[in-house]
N, C-alpha and C positions, 0 to 999 in steps of 0.2 A: 504494500500500500504506500503510495507516494505521499509525501508531506507537502502541504501548501504553505507558502509564506503569506501570512495574514498581515494586511495593512490596516491599521486602525485609523478610521476617519470619523470625524464628528459630523455624521450625517444630519442630525437634527439642526445643527447650526447652519450647515450648508443649505438645507431646504428652507430655513427661515429667511435666508438672505436672497433667495431666488424669487423672481417675479413670474408667477404662473398665469397672469392675466392675459397674456398674449398666446397662450397655448390653445390651439383650436382643435375641435373634434369633428369638423365637417369632413365629408368624403374628399373634398379637394385638398384639405390640409393633410390628411393621412397619405394621399397620393403624393403630394409634394415632398413629404418627409421620406417616403419610400424611394422616390426618384433621387433625392439628395444622397441617401445612403448608398444606392447603387453607384452614384457618381464618386463617392468616397472610395469604393472598391477599385474603381479604375485608377485611382491615384495611389492607393496603399497596397493593393493586391492581398487584402486581408479577407479570406473567404467567410469568416465569422459574420461579416456584415450582411451576408445573404440572409441569415436568420432574422436579423432585425428588419430588413427590407420585407421579408415574407410576413412578418408580424404586422407591419404597417399596411401592407396590401390586404391582409386578411381583415384588419379593422376597416379599411377603405370599402371593401365589398359589403361588410356588415352595415356600415353607416350609409352607404349608397342605397341599399335596399330599404333601410329604415326611413331614409329621406323620401323615397317614393311613397311609403305608407303615410308619412306625415302630410305630404301634399294631397294624396288621394282622400285621406280622412279629414282634410282641412284642420289638422292638428287636434282633432278630437278622437282620443283613443283611450281604451281602458288600461289599467295598470298591468294587466296580464299581457296585453299587446306590447306595451312599452318595455317589458322585460324580455321580449324575444331577442335572440341574438344569432342563432344558427341560420345559415343562409336558406336551408330548406324550409324552416318555419316562417322566415320573413317572406320568402317567395310565395308560400301558400297563403299568407295573410294578404299580400298584394292582390292575388287572384280572387280571394274571397271578397275583398272590398270592391274590386273592379274586374269581374270575369271577362270583360271585353277590353282588357288592358292594351293588348297589342293592336287590335283593330281600331280602337279609339285614337291611338297615336298615329296610325296610318291615316285616319280620317282627318284629324286636325292638321296634319301636314299638307293634305289636299287643300284645306282652308288657307293655309299659309301660301301655297302655290297660287291660289285664286287671287289673293290680295297682293301678291308679289313680295312677300316677306322672305328674307334669306335665312333667318335663324330657325331652322326646323328642329323638331325634337328627334332624338335618336331612339330607336327601339332597342331596349336592352335585352340581351339573350339571358333570361333568368336561369335557364337550365345550365348554361355555360358558367355563369357566375357561381351557381351552387357547386358545380364541379370544381372550379378553381378554389373555392373556399375549402373543400375537402382535401384537395391536393396540397394546399399550403399547410393544412393541419397535419398532414402526414410528416412534414419536415419539422414541425414545431414540437417534437418530442425527442427526448434524449436517445440517440442511437444505441442499440444494443450490440450490434456487430460492426466494429470499425472496418473490417475488411470488405463489407458489403455497403458501406456508407462513406464515412469521412476519410477513409484511406483509399477510396476509389475515385479517380479523376472523372470517370463517366457519371458517377453519382452527383458530383458537384456540377458537371455540365448540364445534367438534366434539370437540376434546381435552377441554374442560371437561365436556361432556356425557358423554363416555366415562368420565372419572374419577368422575363422580357415579353413573353406572350401576354401575361396578365397586364403588364404595364401598357402595352399597346391597346388592349381592349378597354381598359379603364380610361386611358387618355382620350380615346375616341368618344366614350360616353360622356365624360366630364366636360368635354369641349362643346357640348350641346346643352340647351336649356331643358329643364324638366318642368312640368306643370300639370294642371288639371282644369277641366272646363265642364260647364253644364250646358246641355242642349235644350233649346225650346222645342215645342211640339213638332214643328215642321223639320227641325234639325234631326230629331229622333227618327222621323219618317225617312229622311234621306240617308241617315246612317244605317238604318235597318236594311234598306235596299242595297246599299254598298256592301254591307257585311254578308248578305245572302248571295251576292253576285248578280243581283237583278240589274244593277247598273255598274258601269266600269268607272275607272278613275277620271277619264276625260269627261264623262257626263256629270259626275259630281262637281268637278271644277267649273263646267259650263253653267250648271245651276247656281253654284255659289257666285259666279261672276254676274249673274242676272239680278243679284241683289237680295237673295233670300236672307232674312234675319234668323240665323240658325243658332247662334251662340249668345 
């Protein structure tokens, strides 16, 4: 059993002197910290940084899904919903609040096309983010077999590639706005026809441009 050199630090005093008011817990903030950590690896070549980046990305996914719930529920939610943190449960809650989650984003983007707005909403792949959340979790436990993990260069490469893939997907989502909207009666009629395939995108845009007050 190896012995560790212990460094005595006055943690309470250090924490008292720190200013935590600027520490943000938005999805954007978690993503930014993860990206900064990956940038530090490029300078230091310290692979331990991958673990910290993985943790921030996992928090980012959790927070992103929660932010969708906040928007969809108009910030009105039970304590049980507020306590959710697993991506699977958060995804299920999103679809429980808004079963037409994906179709409604597609529809509102057609509205943006009709009025010439550039800032469209991005459709998040909820299943993919649930998968990413689980894959990150696999790396955030102490390895039992060094020869099949930390002593294996391919193991590190798989982790690095995963982080890069997650970073790309999150950056794409976070660069677009998220939001919610309520439809008026004629809007619901048009949306139902669009969802069922009765009318196509071009016809939706055409009707929107004719001045229907849908939202």
